N, C-alpha and C positions, 0 to 999 in steps of 0.2 A: 504494500500500500504506500503510495507516495505521500510526501509531507503535507501538501496542500489539502489532500483528502482528509488526513488526520486532523488538521486544523479546523476544517469545515465541520467534521463530525464532533469535535470538541466544542465548537461554538454552539452547535445545535443542542448538545447535552447541557451546556451551561444555560442557554436560553430556556430550555425546558424546565430546568431545576428552579430558576429564579422567577420565571413567569413575568406577568405584567407588573410594571412599576408605576405608581401614581404619587403625585404630591399629596401629602397628608397633613392637614392642619385644621384648626377650628378657631372659635372665638378666643381661646386662651392664647393663641399666637396671632393676634389681630393684624399687626403690621406685616408679618411674614406671609400671612394668608392672602392679603390683598395683591401682592406681587411676589409670587413664589420663586421666580428665577432671580431677580435682583436682591431679594431679601433672604435668599438661601433657606427656603422652607424644606423640611425633611421629606424624604421619599420613602415609600414602603413597598415591599413586594406583596402583591395580592396572593393570597393562599390559593392552592389548587381548587378548582370548582368543587363545591360540596356534592353536587349531583351531576350526572352525565349531561343532562339537558340544561345546564347553566353555563354562563360565560361571565367573565369579569370585565368590568368597564371602569374607567376613571370618571369622577364627577367633580363638578364645581357648582356651588349655588350661593346666593346671597340671601340670608334670612333676615327679615325685618319683623320684629316682634314688640309687643308692649313690655315684655320682660327683657330688659337690657342685657341680662346675663346670657341670653341666647342670640342676641343681635350680632350679625357679622357674616363672614365668608367661611364656608366649609368646603374642604377638598378631601378626597379619599378614594377608596375602592368600593364598588358595589357589585354584588353577584345578581345577575338577572336571569330568569328563566328564558330560554330561547324563544318561546312563543310570545313573550311580551314585545309588542311592536313599538308602542309609544313609551320609550324608556324615560323621557323627560317627565311625562305625566305621572308615571309610576313613582319616580323619585320624589315628585312633589307630594303625592298622596302619602308616601311613607314617612316624610319628614316634616310636613307642615301641620301644625296644630291650629285649632280655631283661633281666629284673630291674627294669624301670622301670614306673611306674604313671602313666597319664594320667587326670586327673579334671577336673571343672569345665569340661567341653568345651562350647564354643558355636560353632556355625556359623550365619552369618546373611548376609543381603543387605540393604544399605542403608548409606549413608555413616556411617562410624564406629560401626556397630552393635555392634562387638565391645568394648563398654565394661563388660561384666560385672565387678563389683567382686569381687576375690578377696583374702581376708585373708592377710597374711604370717604366718609362723611366730611372729614376735615378738608380733604382735597376739594370736594364739591363746594364747601363753604368758601374756601379760598378763591376758587374760580368764579363763584357768584359775586363775591366782594370785588374782585378784579374787574369783572364785567361792568358792575355798577359804577366803579370809579372811572373807568374809561368812558362810559356813556356820559357821566356827569361832566367830566373834563371836556369832552367833545361838545356838549351842550353849551358850556361856558365859552369855549373858543368860538363856536359858531355865532353866539349872541354878541360877542365882542367885535366880530368882523362886521356885522350889520350895524 
């Protein structure tokens, strides 16, 4: 057996052992979870499928709740039955309690594919404040010209 075939078979063996990797974080890691790549969020290996007819997927969602301890971004692995066609809706049903909203939902397959950047409330407030200041300054400048 030649060396390139050995390397290829070794790669397949390692990939099979380690399986799918997903970013894994929740509201305890608020800043890491908003931007997992730049903030170095941890990655986990998804376990082998519990049943034959299940597959692992990575997920991301933003949970908005009246309970601030649950508010924030969640990322991780989820095992789905193969027959579940709408994985986004299923994820929403499994994780959303009454009075809560799930948004920015992403379900994907591929190592660390759940990297969707989600802005924090602080970033949204800064952007809104910046927009208001620019609008106000433009208004003043325009009125001074006339």
